[in-house]
BANU-483484 format. One record per residue (C-alpha): residue number from 1; residue in three letters; y, x, z. Coordinates in Angstrom, 3 decimals, padded with zeros to 6 digits. Last residue first. Layout:
REM BANU-483484
+-----+--------+----------+----------+----------+
: num : residu :    north :     east :       up :
+-----+--------+----------+----------+----------+
: NUM :    ALA :        Y :        X :        Z :
...
+-----+--------+----------+----------+----------+
REM end
This chain:
REM BANU-483484
+-----+--------+----------+----------+----------+
: num : residu :    north :     east :       up :
+-----+--------+----------+----------+----------+
: 245 :    SER :  037.843 :  017.742 :  244.427 :
: 244 :    SER :  034.264 :  016.848 :  243.597 :
: 243 :    ALA :  031.465 :  018.479 :  242.060 :
: 242 :    GLN :  028.268 :  016.334 :  241.564 :
: 241 :    TRP :  024.897 :  017.626 :  242.336 :
: 240 :    SER :  021.339 :  016.927 :  241.434 :
: 239 :    SER :  018.014 :  017.369 :  243.007 :
: 238 :    ALA :  014.371 :  018.018 :  242.037 :
: 237 :    PRO :  012.427 :  019.117 :  245.083 :
: 236 :    ALA :  011.815 :  022.862 :  245.471 :
: 235 :    PRO :  008.062 :  023.664 :  246.010 :
: 234 :    ALA :  007.423 :  024.934 :  249.575 :
: 233 :    THR :  006.848 :  028.557 :  249.899 :
: 232 :    TRP :  004.302 :  029.994 :  252.345 :
: 231 :    SER :  004.304 :  032.640 :  255.184 :
: 230 :    PRO :  007.977 :  031.950 :  255.767 :
: 229 :    ALA :  010.239 :  035.110 :  255.951 :
: 228 :    PRO :  011.706 :  035.444 :  259.315 :
: 227 :    SER :  015.349 :  034.091 :  259.546 :
: 226 :    PRO :  018.292 :  036.344 :  258.933 :
: 225 :    ALA :  020.889 :  036.546 :  261.524 :
: 224 :    PRO :  023.698 :  034.155 :  261.099 :
: 223 :    SER :  026.853 :  035.433 :  259.185 :
: 222 :    PRO :  029.917 :  035.639 :  261.586 :
: 221 :    ALA :  032.325 :  032.612 :  260.945 :
: 220 :    PRO :  035.305 :  033.602 :  258.916 :
: 219 :    ALA :  038.464 :  034.180 :  260.921 :
: 218 :    ALA :  040.829 :  031.066 :  260.935 :
: 217 :    ILE :  044.102 :  031.742 :  259.099 :
: 216 :    SER :  046.921 :  031.460 :  261.769 :
: 215 :    ALA :  047.838 :  035.098 :  261.653 :
: 214 :    LEU :  048.754 :  034.726 :  258.069 :
: 213 :    VAL :  051.145 :  031.919 :  258.900 :
: 212 :    ARG :  052.739 :  034.042 :  261.659 :
: 211 :    ARG :  053.009 :  037.027 :  259.271 :
: 210 :    MET :  054.753 :  034.741 :  256.698 :
: 209 :    ASP :  057.605 :  033.892 :  259.271 :
: 208 :    ARG :  058.125 :  037.348 :  260.372 :
: 207 :    VAL :  058.304 :  038.643 :  256.767 :
: 206 :    ALA :  060.807 :  035.817 :  255.818 :
: 205 :    ARG :  063.027 :  036.510 :  259.002 :
: 204 :    VAL :  063.141 :  040.224 :  258.198 :
: 203 :    THR :  064.057 :  039.519 :  254.451 :
: 202 :    GLY :  066.768 :  037.030 :  255.553 :
: 201 :    GLY :  068.200 :  039.448 :  257.865 :
: 200 :    LEU :  068.333 :  042.262 :  255.377 :
: 199 :    THR :  070.101 :  040.042 :  252.975 :
: 198 :    GLY :  069.717 :  039.226 :  249.214 :
: 197 :    THR :  065.782 :  038.951 :  249.501 :
: 196 :    VAL :  065.818 :  035.919 :  251.561 :
: 195 :    LYS :  069.059 :  033.916 :  251.239 :
: 194 :    SER :  069.444 :  035.143 :  247.558 :
: 193 :    LYS :  072.894 :  035.821 :  246.454 :
: 192 :    GLY :  074.694 :  033.592 :  243.866 :
: 191 :    THR :  072.953 :  032.206 :  240.791 :
: 190 :    ARG :  069.504 :  033.274 :  240.403 :
: 189 :    PRO :  068.411 :  035.821 :  237.718 :
: 188 :    TYR :  065.690 :  034.042 :  235.732 :
: 187 :    TYR :  061.949 :  033.324 :  236.107 :
: 186 :    PRO :  059.987 :  032.106 :  233.066 :
: 185 :    VAL :  056.813 :  030.146 :  234.042 :
: 184 :    ASP :  053.252 :  031.537 :  233.762 :
: 183 :    THR :  050.222 :  029.361 :  235.155 :
: 182 :    GLU :  048.680 :  029.054 :  238.465 :
: 181 :    SER :  045.682 :  027.466 :  239.917 :
: 180 :    ILE :  044.539 :  025.959 :  243.209 :
: 179 :    ARG :  041.576 :  023.576 :  243.495 :
: 178 :    TRP :  041.660 :  022.284 :  247.038 :
: 177 :    GLY :  038.894 :  023.072 :  249.593 :
: 176 :    ALA :  041.036 :  022.040 :  252.627 :
: 175 :    GLU :  041.269 :  025.789 :  253.656 :
: 174 :    ALA :  042.736 :  026.522 :  250.400 :
: 173 :    ALA :  045.399 :  023.847 :  250.709 :
: 172 :    ARG :  046.274 :  024.981 :  254.273 :
: 171 :    VAL :  046.717 :  028.630 :  252.937 :
: 170 :    VAL :  048.902 :  027.429 :  249.828 :
: 169 :    MET :  051.034 :  025.271 :  251.871 :
: 168 :    GLU :  051.294 :  027.845 :  254.681 :
: 167 :    LEU :  052.667 :  030.235 :  252.202 :
: 166 :    PRO :  055.380 :  027.883 :  250.961 :
: 165 :    TYR :  056.335 :  026.982 :  254.413 :
: 164 :    GLY :  056.601 :  030.573 :  255.765 :
: 163 :    PHE :  060.425 :  030.763 :  255.258 :
: 162 :    ARG :  061.243 :  028.271 :  257.917 :
: 161 :    ARG :  059.880 :  024.841 :  258.937 :
: 160 :    ASP :  056.264 :  025.875 :  259.529 :
: 159 :    GLU :  054.033 :  023.001 :  260.503 :
: 158 :    LEU :  052.232 :  021.707 :  257.388 :
: 157 :    SER :  050.288 :  018.548 :  258.199 :
: 156 :    LEU :  048.126 :  018.971 :  255.199 :
: 155 :    ALA :  047.931 :  015.168 :  254.927 :
: 154 :    ILE :  051.644 :  015.232 :  253.530 :
: 153 :    LEU :  050.455 :  017.348 :  250.592 :
: 152 :    ALA :  047.532 :  014.999 :  249.979 :
: 151 :    GLU :  049.941 :  012.026 :  249.885 :
: 150 :    ARG :  052.323 :  013.857 :  247.399 :
: 149 :    TRP :  049.711 :  015.135 :  244.829 :
: 148 :    ALA :  050.578 :  018.658 :  243.803 :
: 147 :    ALA :  053.042 :  020.636 :  241.769 :
: 146 :    ARG :  054.659 :  024.019 :  242.192 :
: 145 :    MET :  057.803 :  026.179 :  241.366 :
: 144 :    PRO :  058.108 :  028.702 :  244.409 :
: 143 :    GLY :  055.177 :  030.850 :  243.012 :
: 142 :    LEU :  053.000 :  032.487 :  245.568 :
: 141 :    ASP :  052.067 :  034.901 :  242.854 :
: 140 :    ARG :  048.663 :  036.657 :  241.780 :
: 139 :    VAL :  046.441 :  033.630 :  242.591 :
: 138 :    PRO :  042.752 :  032.992 :  243.025 :
: 137 :    VAL :  042.676 :  032.072 :  246.642 :
: 136 :    GLY :  039.608 :  033.577 :  248.244 :
: 135 :    ILE :  040.353 :  033.047 :  251.790 :
: 134 :    ARG :  040.774 :  036.650 :  253.222 :
: 133 :    ARG :  040.718 :  038.844 :  250.143 :
: 132 :    ARG :  042.651 :  036.590 :  247.799 :
: 131 :    LEU :  045.206 :  035.705 :  250.337 :
: 130 :    GLU :  045.689 :  039.211 :  251.135 :
: 129 :    ALA :  046.277 :  040.082 :  247.570 :
: 128 :    ALA :  048.637 :  037.389 :  247.236 :
: 127 :    LEU :  050.708 :  038.590 :  250.248 :
: 126 :    VAL :  050.640 :  042.247 :  248.866 :
: 125 :    ARG :  051.755 :  040.906 :  245.348 :
: 124 :    ASN :  054.628 :  038.973 :  246.927 :
: 123 :    GLY :  055.789 :  042.107 :  248.872 :
: 122 :    ILE :  055.729 :  044.226 :  245.851 :
: 121 :    ARG :  057.883 :  041.704 :  243.962 :
: 120 :    ALA :  060.432 :  041.321 :  246.703 :
: 119 :    HIS :  060.814 :  045.135 :  246.970 :
: 118 :    LEU :  061.189 :  045.332 :  243.300 :
: 117 :    PRO :  063.940 :  042.709 :  243.091 :
: 116 :    TRP :  063.124 :  039.466 :  241.052 :
: 115 :    ALA :  065.871 :  038.372 :  238.482 :
: 114 :    GLY :  067.670 :  041.769 :  238.759 :
: 113 :    LYS :  067.382 :  042.260 :  234.941 :
: 112 :    GLY :  066.557 :  039.310 :  232.807 :
: 111 :    ARG :  063.537 :  037.154 :  232.382 :
: 110 :    VAL :  060.669 :  037.779 :  234.756 :
: 109 :    SER :  057.465 :  035.722 :  234.518 :
: 108 :    ARG :  056.901 :  034.054 :  237.864 :
: 107 :    ARG :  053.551 :  032.503 :  238.276 :
: 106 :    GLY :  054.226 :  028.611 :  238.648 :
: 105 :    LEU :  051.831 :  027.179 :  240.991 :
: 104 :    MET :  049.489 :  024.194 :  240.483 :
: 103 :    LEU :  047.877 :  022.516 :  243.540 :
: 102 :    ASP :  045.103 :  020.024 :  242.969 :
: 101 :    ALA :  044.163 :  021.265 :  239.567 :
: 100 :    ASP :  042.692 :  020.102 :  236.339 :
:  99 :    GLY :  043.079 :  016.371 :  237.204 :
:  98 :    ALA :  045.184 :  015.616 :  234.220 :
:  97 :    ALA :  048.210 :  014.692 :  236.494 :
:  96 :    VAL :  047.761 :  018.095 :  238.248 :
:  95 :    PRO :  047.590 :  020.090 :  235.024 :
:  94 :    ASP :  050.687 :  018.230 :  233.756 :
:  93 :    ALA :  052.887 :  019.142 :  236.827 :
:  92 :    VAL :  053.024 :  022.922 :  236.569 :
:  91 :    THR :  053.956 :  023.149 :  232.816 :
:  90 :    PRO :  055.763 :  019.772 :  233.048 :
:  89 :    LEU :  058.261 :  021.510 :  235.215 :
:  88 :    ASP :  059.320 :  024.007 :  232.495 :
:  87 :    GLY :  062.593 :  022.045 :  231.470 :
:  86 :    PRO :  063.577 :  022.422 :  235.194 :
:  85 :    ASP :  064.525 :  026.073 :  234.327 :
:  84 :    PHE :  063.795 :  028.294 :  237.270 :
:  83 :    SER :  066.165 :  030.875 :  238.773 :
:  82 :    ALA :  068.927 :  028.271 :  238.720 :
:  81 :    ASP :  069.313 :  028.323 :  242.542 :
:  80 :    ALA :  067.774 :  024.996 :  243.435 :
:  79 :    ASP :  064.272 :  026.425 :  243.952 :
:  78 :    MET :  061.404 :  024.305 :  242.929 :
:  77 :    VAL :  058.949 :  021.626 :  244.428 :
:  76 :    CYS :  057.109 :  019.024 :  242.507 :
:  75 :    VAL :  055.470 :  015.714 :  243.636 :
:  74 :    ILE :  052.753 :  013.731 :  242.120 :
:  73 :    ASP :  052.340 :  010.143 :  243.309 :
:  72 :    SER :  056.038 :  009.343 :  243.357 :
:  71 :    THR :  057.790 :  008.209 :  246.487 :
:  70 :    ALA :  059.709 :  011.313 :  247.766 :
:  69 :    ALA :  061.645 :  011.351 :  251.050 :
:  68 :    LEU :  058.806 :  012.802 :  252.910 :
:  67 :    LEU :  058.649 :  015.669 :  250.437 :
:  66 :    GLY :  062.458 :  016.181 :  250.614 :
:  65 :    ALA :  062.116 :  016.358 :  254.396 :
:  64 :    HIS :  059.375 :  018.868 :  254.117 :
:  63 :    CYS :  061.233 :  021.163 :  251.603 :
:  62 :    ALA :  064.459 :  021.196 :  253.798 :
:  61 :    ALA :  062.491 :  021.820 :  256.992 :
:  60 :    GLY :  060.557 :  024.685 :  255.300 :
:  59 :    PHE :  063.807 :  026.287 :  254.285 :
:  58 :    GLY :  065.178 :  026.149 :  257.712 :
:  57 :    ARG :  067.883 :  024.289 :  259.585 :
:  56 :    GLN :  067.247 :  020.942 :  260.993 :
:  55 :    PRO :  070.053 :  018.707 :  259.915 :
:  54 :    VAL :  068.518 :  017.842 :  256.548 :
:  53 :    PRO :  070.610 :  015.352 :  254.481 :
:  52 :    VAL :  068.685 :  013.838 :  251.473 :
:  51 :    VAL :  070.461 :  013.673 :  248.301 :
:  50 :    TYR :  069.036 :  011.552 :  245.348 :
:  49 :    ALA :  070.272 :  013.217 :  242.307 :
:  48 :    GLY :  072.483 :  011.592 :  239.887 :
:  47 :    TYR :  074.790 :  014.418 :  238.706 :
:  46 :    ALA :  077.645 :  013.223 :  241.134 :
:  45 :    ALA :  075.046 :  013.144 :  243.977 :
:  44 :    ALA :  074.111 :  016.735 :  243.542 :
:  43 :    ILE :  077.868 :  017.804 :  243.476 :
:  42 :    ALA :  078.585 :  015.809 :  246.586 :
:  41 :    ALA :  075.633 :  017.457 :  248.369 :
:  40 :    SER :  076.618 :  020.954 :  247.051 :
:  39 :    GLY :  080.041 :  020.648 :  248.240 :
:  38 :    ASP :  080.242 :  024.262 :  249.669 :
:  37 :    THR :  079.321 :  023.731 :  253.281 :
:  36 :    SER :  075.697 :  023.150 :  252.815 :
:  35 :    GLY :  073.717 :  021.731 :  255.801 :
:  34 :    ASN :  070.156 :  021.953 :  254.493 :
:  33 :    ASP :  070.597 :  019.544 :  251.622 :
:  32 :    ALA :  067.335 :  018.214 :  250.360 :
:  31 :    VAL :  068.082 :  017.578 :  246.759 :
:  30 :    ILE :  065.656 :  015.000 :  245.280 :
:  29 :    PRO :  065.690 :  015.351 :  241.367 :
:  28 :    ARG :  063.705 :  012.506 :  239.493 :
:  27 :    TYR :  061.539 :  013.812 :  236.716 :
:  26 :    GLY :  060.726 :  011.229 :  233.943 :
:  25 :    SER :  063.054 :  012.764 :  231.541 :
:  24 :    PRO :  063.488 :  016.471 :  232.126 :
:  23 :    MET :  066.138 :  017.946 :  234.515 :
:  22 :    ARG :  068.278 :  020.210 :  232.568 :
:  21 :    SER :  071.728 :  018.609 :  233.855 :
:  20 :    LEU :  070.366 :  018.999 :  237.365 :
:  19 :    VAL :  069.859 :  022.732 :  237.238 :
:  18 :    TRP :  072.981 :  023.556 :  235.398 :
:  17 :    PRO :  075.191 :  021.440 :  237.619 :
:  16 :    LEU :  073.230 :  022.665 :  240.724 :
:  15 :    ALA :  073.838 :  026.579 :  240.324 :
:  14 :    GLY :  077.386 :  027.073 :  241.522 :
:  13 :    ALA :  077.191 :  024.388 :  244.168 :
:  12 :    GLU :  074.123 :  026.016 :  245.627 :
:  11 :    ASN :  075.199 :  026.238 :  249.397 :
:  10 :    LEU :  071.819 :  025.512 :  251.058 :
:   9 :    CYS :  069.340 :  023.552 :  248.930 :
:   8 :    PRO :  065.736 :  022.726 :  248.878 :
:   7 :    LEU :  065.021 :  020.915 :  245.543 :
:   6 :    VAL :  062.162 :  018.417 :  245.667 :
:   5 :    VAL :  061.187 :  017.122 :  242.235 :
:   4 :    ASP :  059.861 :  013.516 :  242.162 :
:   3 :    ILE :  057.556 :  012.489 :  239.155 :
:   2 :    GLU :  057.945 :  009.276 :  237.318 :
:   1 :    MET :  054.797 :  008.100 :  235.453 :
+-----+--------+----------+----------+----------+
REM end
């Protein structure tokens, strides 16, 4: 079974040759080019990737355009900046294919100095803790490498087209009752400067976008008042149940 891999891309000419050359057999790279000016699209095409031009600016816009261009049953998403090794994609895709998870996240395991700045790591932990508290998502990292069923992802009707897209994916999946899990994947120093944590403006925009997604989480319904205790107890009928995804 071939699996499409969406790679949102903005000026990743320095990273793409390494990333695309390490794509495992059976995985098809889809480079969603978000207006690169450094020749990224041409490099991606030269390495055999399917290139999707995305004129609407924004990380989420690139991710979603790549998702809509994909055709495989299962789709992966990962950064195109060489912070992840594509050889680790089966780690997140296999549990979905086996039916053990509906959305599998790659929990980042840092390899190398500077791979994940401290302020970004702290912010990620705060977000993950907030998700655990508010909607019970059992994750410690909102990992950028992930896998899920393509049609189900599209059906989530994700709306954010900026930096809130990855967070919204997890939130909407949880609200839909998906089984969300995570597994460790190596995380390396990226090639070039991060567009999020590498600049003050990027950090501010990411925080703003993610706050907007968190604000969209529906408040839990208030618990109903307890009913008066019955004067008798009816025998419980025999029943059976079947878990479903």
